[in-house]
C-alpha positions as a Markdown table, in Angstrom:
| # | Residue | x | y | z |
|---|---|---|---|---|
| 1 | Unk | 288.4 | 6.2 | -92.4 |
| 2 | Unk | 287.9 | 8.9 | -95.3 |
| 3 | Unk | 289.3 | 12.6 | -94.7 |
| 4 | Unk | 288.8 | 15.4 | -97.0 |
| 5 | Unk | 290.2 | 18.7 | -97.0 |
| 6 | Unk | 289.5 | 21.8 | -99.0 |
| 7 | Unk | 288.2 | 19.7 | -101.9 |
| 8 | Unk | 287.4 | 21.6 | -105.0 |
| 9 | Unk | 286.1 | 20.8 | -108.5 |
| 10 | Unk | 285.7 | 23.2 | -111.1 |
| 11 | Unk | 284.5 | 22.7 | -114.6 |
| 12 | Unk | 284.5 | 25.3 | -117.8 |
| 13 | Unk | 281.2 | 26.9 | -116.8 |
| 14 | Unk | 280.2 | 25.6 | -113.3 |
| 15 | Unk | 281.9 | 24.9 | -109.8 |
| 16 | Unk | 279.9 | 22.3 | -107.9 |
| 17 | Unk | 282.4 | 21.6 | -105.1 |
| 18 | Unk | 283.9 | 25.0 | -103.8 |
| 19 | Unk | 285.3 | 23.9 | -100.4 |
| 20 | Unk | 284.4 | 20.3 | -99.1 |
| 21 | Unk | 285.8 | 19.2 | -95.8 |
| 22 | Unk | 284.6 | 16.0 | -94.0 |
| 23 | Unk | 285.7 | 13.1 | -92.0 |
| 24 | Unk | 283.7 | 9.7 | -92.2 |
| 25 | Unk | 284.4 | 7.1 | -89.9 |
| 26 | Unk | 284.7 | 3.5 | -90.5 |
| 27 | Unk | 281.1 | 2.2 | -90.4 |
| 28 | Unk | 279.2 | 5.5 | -91.3 |
| 29 | Unk | 276.3 | 5.0 | -93.4 |
| 30 | Unk | 275.8 | 8.6 | -94.9 |
| 31 | Unk | 273.0 | 9.8 | -97.0 |
| 32 | Unk | 274.0 | 12.7 | -99.4 |
| 33 | Unk | 271.3 | 15.1 | -100.0 |
| 34 | Unk | 270.3 | 18.4 | -101.5 |
| 35 | Unk | 269.2 | 20.0 | -104.6 |
| 36 | Unk | 269.9 | 18.8 | -108.1 |
| 37 | Unk | 273.3 | 20.5 | -109.4 |
| 38 | Unk | 274.8 | 21.0 | -105.7 |
| 39 | Unk | 277.6 | 18.4 | -106.6 |
| 40 | Unk | 276.6 | 15.2 | -104.8 |
| 41 | Unk | 277.3 | 12.7 | -107.7 |
| 42 | Unk | 280.5 | 14.8 | -108.2 |
| 43 | Unk | 281.6 | 14.4 | -104.5 |
| 44 | Unk | 281.4 | 10.6 | -104.9 |
| 45 | Unk | 283.3 | 10.4 | -108.1 |
| 46 | Unk | 286.1 | 12.7 | -106.6 |
| 47 | Unk | 286.3 | 10.7 | -103.7 |
| 48 | Unk | 287.2 | 7.4 | -105.9 |
| 49 | Unk | 289.0 | 9.6 | -108.6 |
| 50 | Unk | 286.7 | 9.0 | -111.5 |
| 51 | Unk | 287.0 | 12.9 | -111.4 |
| 52 | Unk | 290.4 | 14.4 | -110.5 |
| 53 | Unk | 289.8 | 17.2 | -108.1 |
| 54 | Unk | 290.8 | 20.8 | -109.1 |
| 55 | Unk | 292.4 | 21.1 | -105.5 |
| 56 | Unk | 291.9 | 19.6 | -102.3 |
| 57 | Unk | 293.0 | 16.4 | -100.8 |
| 58 | Unk | 291.5 | 13.1 | -99.9 |
| 59 | Unk | 292.9 | 10.6 | -97.7 |
| 60 | Unk | 291.6 | 6.9 | -97.4 |
| 61 | Unk | 292.9 | 5.8 | -94.1 |
| 62 | Unk | 296.4 | 6.7 | -94.3 |
| 63 | Unk | 296.9 | 7.0 | -98.2 |
| 64 | Unk | 296.4 | 10.2 | -99.7 |
| 65 | Unk | 294.6 | 9.3 | -103.1 |
| 66 | Unk | 294.8 | 12.5 | -104.6 |
| 67 | Unk | 298.9 | 12.5 | -104.4 |
| 68 | Unk | 299.7 | 11.9 | -108.2 |
| 69 | Unk | 302.1 | 8.9 | -106.8 |
| 70 | Unk | 299.1 | 7.2 | -105.3 |
| 71 | Unk | 298.0 | 3.7 | -107.1 |
| 72 | Unk | 294.5 | 4.5 | -107.3 |
| 73 | Unk | 293.9 | 0.9 | -108.5 |
| 74 | Unk | 295.1 | -0.6 | -105.1 |
| 75 | Unk | 292.9 | 1.7 | -103.2 |
| 76 | Unk | 289.9 | 0.6 | -105.6 |
| 77 | Unk | 290.0 | -2.6 | -104.4 |
| 78 | Unk | 288.7 | -1.8 | -100.9 |
| 79 | Unk | 286.4 | 1.1 | -102.3 |
| 80 | Unk | 283.4 | 0.1 | -104.6 |
| 81 | Unk | 280.9 | 2.2 | -106.3 |
| 82 | Unk | 277.3 | 1.3 | -107.6 |
| 83 | Unk | 276.2 | 3.5 | -110.4 |
| 84 | Unk | 272.7 | 4.5 | -111.4 |
| 85 | Unk | 273.0 | 3.1 | -114.8 |
| 86 | Unk | 274.0 | -0.5 | -113.9 |
| 87 | Unk | 277.2 | -0.6 | -116.0 |
| 88 | Unk | 276.9 | -4.5 | -116.5 |
| 89 | Unk | 278.6 | -6.4 | -119.3 |
| 90 | Unk | 276.0 | -7.6 | -121.8 |
| 91 | Unk | 277.9 | -10.1 | -123.4 |
| 92 | Unk | 278.5 | -11.8 | -119.9 |
| 93 | Unk | 276.0 | -13.7 | -117.8 |
| 94 | Unk | 275.1 | -12.8 | -114.4 |
| 95 | Unk | 277.4 | -15.0 | -112.8 |
| 96 | Unk | 280.3 | -14.0 | -115.0 |
| 97 | Unk | 279.5 | -10.2 | -114.5 |
| 98 | Unk | 279.8 | -11.1 | -110.6 |
| 99 | Unk | 283.0 | -13.2 | -111.0 |
| 100 | Unk | 284.9 | -10.8 | -113.2 |
| 101 | Unk | 286.3 | -8.2 | -110.9 |
| 102 | Unk | 287.8 | -10.7 | -108.3 |
| 103 | Unk | 289.4 | -12.7 | -111.0 |
| 104 | Unk | 291.0 | -9.7 | -112.9 |
| 105 | Unk | 291.8 | -7.4 | -109.8 |
| 106 | Unk | 292.4 | -9.7 | -106.9 |
| 107 | Unk | 293.8 | -13.0 | -108.6 |
| 108 | Unk | 291.0 | -15.3 | -107.5 |
| 109 | Unk | 290.6 | -18.4 | -108.9 |
| 110 | Unk | 287.6 | -19.3 | -111.1 |
| 111 | Unk | 286.1 | -21.6 | -108.7 |
| 112 | Unk | 286.9 | -19.2 | -105.8 |
| 113 | Unk | 285.0 | -16.4 | -107.6 |
| 114 | Unk | 282.2 | -18.9 | -108.7 |
| 115 | Unk | 281.7 | -19.7 | -105.4 |
| 116 | Unk | 281.5 | -16.3 | -104.1 |
| 117 | Unk | 279.6 | -15.0 | -106.7 |
| 118 | Unk | 276.8 | -17.5 | -106.3 |
| 119 | Unk | 276.7 | -16.8 | -102.4 |
| 120 | Unk | 276.6 | -13.1 | -103.3 |
| 121 | Unk | 273.6 | -13.8 | -105.8 |
| 122 | Unk | 271.8 | -15.9 | -103.0 |
| 123 | Unk | 272.3 | -12.8 | -100.7 |
| 124 | Unk | 270.6 | -10.6 | -102.9 |
| 125 | Unk | 267.8 | -13.0 | -104.2 |
| 126 | Unk | 269.0 | -13.8 | -107.6 |
| 127 | Unk | 270.8 | -16.9 | -107.8 |
| 128 | Unk | 268.1 | -18.4 | -110.0 |
| 129 | Unk | 269.1 | -16.0 | -112.8 |
| 130 | Unk | 272.9 | -16.9 | -112.4 |
| 131 | Unk | 273.0 | -18.0 | -116.2 |
| 132 | Unk | 270.6 | -15.3 | -117.7 |
| 133 | Unk | 272.5 | -12.2 | -119.5 |
| 134 | Unk | 271.5 | -8.6 | -118.3 |
| 135 | Unk | 269.1 | -7.8 | -121.1 |
| 136 | Unk | 266.8 | -10.6 | -119.7 |
| 137 | Unk | 266.5 | -8.7 | -116.4 |
| 138 | Unk | 264.4 | -6.0 | -114.9 |
| 139 | Unk | 266.1 | -2.6 | -114.0 |
| 140 | Unk | 265.7 | -3.6 | -110.3 |
| 141 | Unk | 267.3 | -7.0 | -111.0 |
| 142 | Unk | 270.3 | -5.2 | -112.7 |
| 143 | Unk | 271.0 | -3.0 | -109.8 |
| 144 | Unk | 271.0 | -6.0 | -107.4 |
| 145 | Unk | 273.6 | -7.7 | -109.9 |
| 146 | Unk | 275.4 | -4.6 | -109.8 |
| 147 | Unk | 275.6 | -4.7 | -106.0 |
| 148 | Unk | 276.6 | -8.0 | -106.0 |
| 149 | Unk | 279.2 | -7.5 | -108.3 |
| 150 | Unk | 280.7 | -4.5 | -106.0 |
| 151 | Unk | 280.6 | -6.9 | -102.8 |
| 152 | Unk | 282.6 | -9.7 | -104.7 |
| 153 | Unk | 285.6 | -7.2 | -104.4 |
| 154 | Unk | 284.7 | -7.1 | -100.6 |
| 155 | Unk | 285.1 | -3.5 | -100.2 |
| 156 | Unk | 285.4 | -1.8 | -97.1 |
| 157 | Unk | 283.6 | 1.5 | -98.5 |
| 158 | Unk | 280.9 | 1.6 | -101.1 |
| 159 | Unk | 279.7 | 4.7 | -102.8 |
| 160 | Unk | 276.2 | 4.7 | -104.2 |
| 161 | Unk | 275.3 | 7.1 | -107.0 |
| 162 | Unk | 271.8 | 7.5 | -106.8 |
| 163 | Unk | 271.1 | 3.6 | -107.0 |
| 164 | Unk | 267.5 | 3.8 | -107.6 |
| 165 | Unk | 266.9 | 6.8 | -109.8 |
| 166 | Unk | 266.8 | 4.8 | -113.1 |
| 167 | Unk | 264.4 | 2.3 | -112.0 |
| 168 | Unk | 260.6 | 2.2 | -112.4 |
| 169 | Unk | 259.1 | 2.8 | -109.0 |
| 170 | Unk | 257.7 | -0.7 | -108.5 |
| 171 | Unk | 261.5 | -1.8 | -108.5 |
| 172 | Unk | 262.7 | 0.8 | -106.0 |
| 173 | Unk | 261.8 | -1.2 | -103.0 |
| 174 | Unk | 263.8 | -4.5 | -103.8 |
| 175 | Unk | 267.0 | -2.3 | -104.3 |
| 176 | Unk | 266.4 | -0.5 | -101.2 |
| 177 | Unk | 266.1 | -3.8 | -99.0 |
| 178 | Unk | 269.6 | -5.0 | -100.4 |
| 179 | Unk | 271.1 | -1.7 | -99.2 |
| 180 | Unk | 269.2 | -1.6 | -95.9 |
| 181 | Unk | 271.1 | -5.2 | -95.1 |
| 182 | Unk | 274.3 | -4.1 | -96.2 |
| 183 | Unk | 273.9 | -1.0 | -93.8 |
| 184 | Unk | 274.1 | -3.4 | -90.9 |
| 185 | Unk | 277.3 | -5.2 | -92.1 |
| 186 | Unk | 279.6 | -2.4 | -90.7 |
| 187 | Unk | 280.6 | -1.4 | -94.0 |
| 188 | Unk | 281.0 | 2.4 | -94.8 |
| 189 | Unk | 278.4 | 3.4 | -97.2 |
| 190 | Unk | 277.6 | 6.7 | -99.0 |
| 191 | Unk | 274.6 | 7.1 | -100.6 |
| 192 | Unk | 273.4 | 10.0 | -103.0 |
| 193 | Unk | 269.5 | 9.7 | -103.1 |
| 194 | Unk | 266.5 | 11.6 | -103.7 |
| 195 | Unk | 264.4 | 9.1 | -101.4 |
| 196 | Unk | 264.3 | 10.9 | -98.4 |
| 197 | Unk | 262.2 | 8.7 | -96.3 |
| 198 | Unk | 264.8 | 5.9 | -97.2 |
| 199 | Unk | 267.8 | 8.2 | -96.5 |
| 200 | Unk | 266.4 | 8.8 | -92.9 |
| 201 | Unk | 265.6 | 5.1 | -92.4 |
| 202 | Unk | 269.1 | 3.8 | -93.4 |
| 203 | Unk | 271.5 | 6.3 | -92.3 |
| 204 | Unk | 273.4 | 7.4 | -89.1 |
| 205 | Unk | 274.6 | 10.7 | -90.7 |
| 206 | Unk | 273.3 | 13.1 | -93.3 |
| 207 | Unk | 275.3 | 15.4 | -95.7 |
| 208 | Unk | 273.1 | 18.2 | -96.9 |
| 209 | Unk | 274.9 | 19.8 | -99.8 |
| 210 | Unk | 274.3 | 23.3 | -101.2 |
| 211 | Unk | 276.2 | 26.6 | -101.9 |
| 212 | Unk | 279.4 | 24.4 | -102.9 |
| 213 | Unk | 279.8 | 22.2 | -100.0 |
| 214 | Unk | 278.7 | 20.3 | -97.1 |
| 215 | Unk | 276.1 | 22.7 | -96.2 |
| 216 | Unk | 274.8 | 20.8 | -93.1 |
| 217 | Unk | 276.2 | 17.5 | -91.6 |
| 218 | Unk | 274.1 | 15.9 | -88.5 |
| 219 | Unk | 272.1 | 12.8 | -87.5 |
| 220 | Unk | 268.7 | 12.3 | -89.5 |
| 221 | Unk | 266.9 | 13.5 | -86.6 |
| 222 | Unk | 268.4 | 16.8 | -86.6 |
| 223 | Unk | 268.4 | 17.3 | -90.4 |
| 224 | Unk | 265.1 | 16.2 | -91.1 |
| 225 | Unk | 263.3 | 17.5 | -88.1 |
| 226 | Unk | 265.4 | 20.4 | -86.6 |
| 227 | Unk | 267.7 | 21.5 | -89.4 |
| 228 | Unk | 270.0 | 24.4 | -87.8 |
| 229 | Unk | 270.7 | 26.4 | -91.4 |
| 230 | Unk | 268.2 | 28.4 | -93.4 |
| 231 | Unk | 268.8 | 26.5 | -96.8 |
| 232 | Unk | 268.2 | 23.1 | -95.1 |
| 233 | Unk | 264.9 | 24.4 | -93.3 |
| 234 | Unk | 263.7 | 25.4 | -97.0 |
| 235 | Unk | 264.7 | 22.0 | -98.5 |
| 236 | Unk | 262.9 | 19.8 | -95.8 |
| 237 | Unk | 260.0 | 22.0 | -95.6 |
| 238 | Unk | 259.8 | 21.3 | -99.5 |
| 239 | Unk | 260.0 | 17.5 | -98.8 |
| 240 | Unk | 257.2 | 17.5 | -96.3 |
| 241 | Unk | 254.7 | 19.5 | -98.2 |
| 242 | Unk | 253.4 | 19.1 | -101.7 |
| 243 | Unk | 251.8 | 22.3 | -102.9 |
| 244 | Unk | 249.7 | 22.4 | -105.9 |
| 245 | Unk | 248.3 | 25.5 | -107.4 |
| 246 | Unk | 245.4 | 25.8 | -109.8 |
| 247 | Unk | 244.5 | 28.9 | -111.6 |
| 248 | Unk | 241.7 | 28.6 | -114.0 |
| 249 | Unk | 239.5 | 25.9 | -115.3 |
| 250 | Unk | 241.9 | 24.5 | -117.7 |
| 251 | Unk | 244.6 | 23.0 | -115.1 |
| 252 | Unk | 246.2 | 19.9 | -115.8 |
| 253 | Unk | 244.3 | 17.4 | -113.5 |
| 254 | Unk | 246.3 | 14.5 | -114.6 |
| 255 | Unk | 249.5 | 15.9 | -114.0 |
| 256 | Unk | 248.3 | 17.2 | -110.7 |
| 257 | Unk | 247.4 | 13.5 | -109.8 |
| 258 | Unk | 250.8 | 12.2 | -111.1 |
| 259 | Unk | 252.5 | 14.6 | -108.5 |
| 260 | Unk | 250.5 | 13.6 | -105.7 |
| 261 | Unk | 251.4 | 9.8 | -106.6 |
| 262 | Unk | 255.0 | 10.6 | -106.6 |
| 263 | Unk | 254.6 | 12.5 | -103.3 |
| 264 | Unk | 253.0 | 9.4 | -101.9 |
| 265 | Unk | 255.8 | 7.2 | -103.1 |
| 266 | Unk | 258.7 | 9.3 | -102.2 |
| 267 | Unk | 257.2 | 9.9 | -98.6 |
| 268 | Unk | 256.5 | 6.1 | -98.2 |
| 269 | Unk | 253.0 | 6.5 | -97.5 |
| 270 | Unk | 251.1 | 3.4 | -97.0 |
| 271 | Unk | 249.1 | 2.2 | -99.9 |
| 272 | Unk | 245.7 | 2.9 | -98.3 |
| 273 | Unk | 246.2 | 6.5 | -97.1 |
| 274 | Unk | 248.0 | 7.3 | -100.6 |
| 275 | Unk | 244.7 | 6.1 | -102.3 |
| 276 | Unk | 242.5 | 8.2 | -99.7 |
| 277 | Unk | 244.8 | 11.3 | -100.3 |
| 278 | Unk | 244.3 | 11.1 | -104.0 |
| 279 | Unk | 240.6 | 10.4 | -103.7 |
| 280 | Unk | 240.0 | 13.4 | -101.4 |
| 281 | Unk | 242.2 | 15.7 | -103.9 |
| 282 | Unk | 240.0 | 14.4 | -106.7 |
| 283 | Unk | 236.4 | 15.0 | -105.2 |
| 284 | Unk | 237.3 | 18.1 | -103.5 |
| 285 | Unk | 238.9 | 19.7 | -106.5 |
| 286 | Unk | 235.9 | 18.5 | -108.6 |
| 287 | Unk | 233.6 | 20.0 | -106.0 |
| 288 | Unk | 235.3 | 23.4 | -105.8 |
| 289 | Unk | 236.4 | 24.4 | -109.2 |
| 290 | Unk | 233.2 | 24.3 | -111.3 |
| 291 | Unk | 231.5 | 26.6 | -108.3 |
| 292 | Unk | 234.3 | 29.5 | -108.7 |
| 293 | Unk | 233.7 | 32.1 | -111.6 |
| 294 | Unk | 237.7 | 32.4 | -112.0 |
| 295 | Unk | 239.0 | 29.6 | -110.1 |
| 296 | Unk | 242.3 | 30.2 | -107.8 |
| 297 | Unk | 242.9 | 27.3 | -105.6 |
| 298 | Unk | 245.8 | 25.9 | -103.8 |
| 299 | Unk | 246.3 | 22.7 | -102.0 |
| 300 | Unk | 248.8 | 21.8 | -99.5 |
| 301 | Unk | 249.4 | 18.2 | -98.8 |
| 302 | Unk | 251.2 | 17.1 | -95.8 |
| 303 | Unk | 252.5 | 13.9 | -94.4 |
| 304 | Unk | 254.0 | 13.2 | -91.1 |
| 305 | Unk | 256.0 | 10.2 | -90.8 |
| 306 | Unk | 256.2 | 10.1 | -86.9 |
| 307 | Unk | 252.2 | 10.4 | -86.7 |
| 308 | Unk | 251.6 | 8.3 | -89.8 |
| 309 | Unk | 249.0 | 10.8 | -90.6 |
| 310 | Unk | 248.1 | 12.7 | -93.7 |
| 311 | Unk | 246.5 | 16.1 | -94.2 |
| 312 | Unk | 245.3 | 18.2 | -97.0 |
| 313 | Unk | 244.3 | 22.0 | -96.7 |
| 314 | Unk | 242.1 | 23.6 | -99.8 |
| 315 | Unk | 242.2 | 27.5 | -100.1 |
| 316 | Unk | 240.3 | 28.9 | -102.5 |
| 317 | Unk | 238.8 | 32.4 | -103.7 |
| 318 | Unk | 235.4 | 33.9 | -104.0 |
| 319 | Unk | 233.0 | 34.7 | -101.3 |
| 320 | Unk | 231.9 | 32.4 | -98.3 |
| 321 | Unk | 231.2 | 29.0 | -99.7 |
| 322 | Unk | 231.6 | 25.6 | -98.3 |
| 323 | Unk | 232.1 | 23.2 | -101.2 |
| 324 | Unk | 231.3 | 20.4 | -99.0 |
| 325 | Unk | 227.8 | 21.8 | -98.7 |
| 326 | Unk | 227.3 | 21.1 | -102.6 |
| 327 | Unk | 228.2 | 17.6 | -102.2 |
| 328 | Unk | 225.8 | 14.9 | -103.4 |
| 329 | Unk | 225.4 | 11.6 | -101.4 |
| 330 | Unk | 227.7 | 9.6 | -103.2 |
| 331 | Unk | 230.5 | 12.3 | -103.1 |
| 332 | Unk | 229.6 | 12.7 | -99.4 |
| 333 | Unk | 229.8 | 9.1 | -98.6 |
| 334 | Unk | 233.2 | 9.2 | -100.5 |
| 335 | Unk | 234.9 | 11.7 | -98.4 |
| 336 | Unk | 233.4 | 10.5 | -95.2 |
| 337 | Unk | 235.0 | 6.9 | -95.9 |
| 338 | Unk | 238.5 | 8.4 | -96.6 |
| 339 | Unk | 238.8 | 11.0 | -93.7 |
| 340 | Unk | 238.4 | 11.2 | -90.2 |
| 341 | Unk | 237.9 | 15.0 | -90.1 |
| 342 | Unk | 236.6 | 17.8 | -92.5 |
| 343 | Unk | 236.7 | 21.4 | -91.4 |
| 344 | Unk | 235.9 | 24.6 | -93.1 |
| 345 | Unk | 236.8 | 28.0 | -92.2 |
| 346 | Unk | 236.3 | 31.7 | -93.9 |
| 347 | Unk | 239.0 | 34.3 | -93.4 |
| 348 | Unk | 238.0 | 37.7 | -94.0 |
| 349 | Unk | 240.5 | 39.7 | -96.1 |
| 350 | Unk | 242.6 | 36.8 | -97.2 |
| 351 | Unk | 243.6 | 36.3 | -100.8 |
| 352 | Unk | 242.0 | 33.1 | -100.8 |
| 353 | Unk | 239.6 | 33.2 | -97.9 |
| 354 | Unk | 237.9 | 30.0 | -98.2 |
| 355 | Unk | 239.6 | 26.9 | -96.4 |
| 356 | Unk | 238.8 | 23.5 | -96.0 |
| 357 | Unk | 241.0 | 21.2 | -93.9 |
| 358 | Unk | 241.0 | 17.4 | -94.5 |
| 359 | Unk | 242.7 | 14.7 | -92.2 |
| 360 | Unk | 243.1 | 11.5 | -94.0 |
| 361 | Unk | 241.4 | 8.4 | -92.1 |
| 362 | Unk | 244.2 | 6.1 | -90.7 |
| 363 | Unk | 244.2 | 2.1 | -91.0 |
């Protein structure tokens, strides 16, 4: 069990942690989420004493690790940390990287460390890379090696500091799969992540951090579906809906397509529906904008993980004009093939009175 009381961390120009209090039970899998700069990574680094708290106390089981007399190296034998930057030794092979901690810190023999290391490499799917060097691996493979190295110490607690943030999007899934497996082992995990669908799927508790502390603590169903506090509600709303704004004809179309792609990946939207979302955005935007003298357009993209359904809402200025009626046969067929419903309405007196609501076809 980890107990945190009135933890505070100050730097010369900022105080990311003002008053953190929490009890983390054995076997908890906790996703730590929140806006950038709210102290998520700092919290992990204070828990394992990579950062010295300004004030407050932290216990691991019955040992107060913030006590200056505490032998933190002994505590770290049962608490591992996985960093976003891998931190592998480039001059050592993969298996040597995994063998080193138990040999140096636990006194394991070379044979014992090798046998355990190979077992762990098989567990993360990289036994064939045992004799490779880190610079011969992809980012996802390096992170899996880093996880195997942490597991070689057989820790009771593992802290993950944004373990997928430095990875190419195509490599995120392989690391998440390993962490999902770990979540079923009974170890205590704390995971700082910006991957919200992953956070929701893997954890039994969520810490939403804001205003210098754990602003809201609850089950994933509560925090993501029915948050209790205002800042959490705003944060969750932004996660669920991507809002794009076009002002004028010279908008950055490629940047918006990139935002759409990242939103779809972050929300774990299936590839077919992701493609249809981007196609609907492209075709309707290119239908609407040329027809307006001074284009003003907003697009809201919303994904329901529960219903596995996506919807786009286009709102634009001008007199009543259903852009769909201007579509040629090719565009009309493209839209019909990727959507299950398209509705147009006009709201007199609204800033953007024209509205097209699109429901993306499932399956």
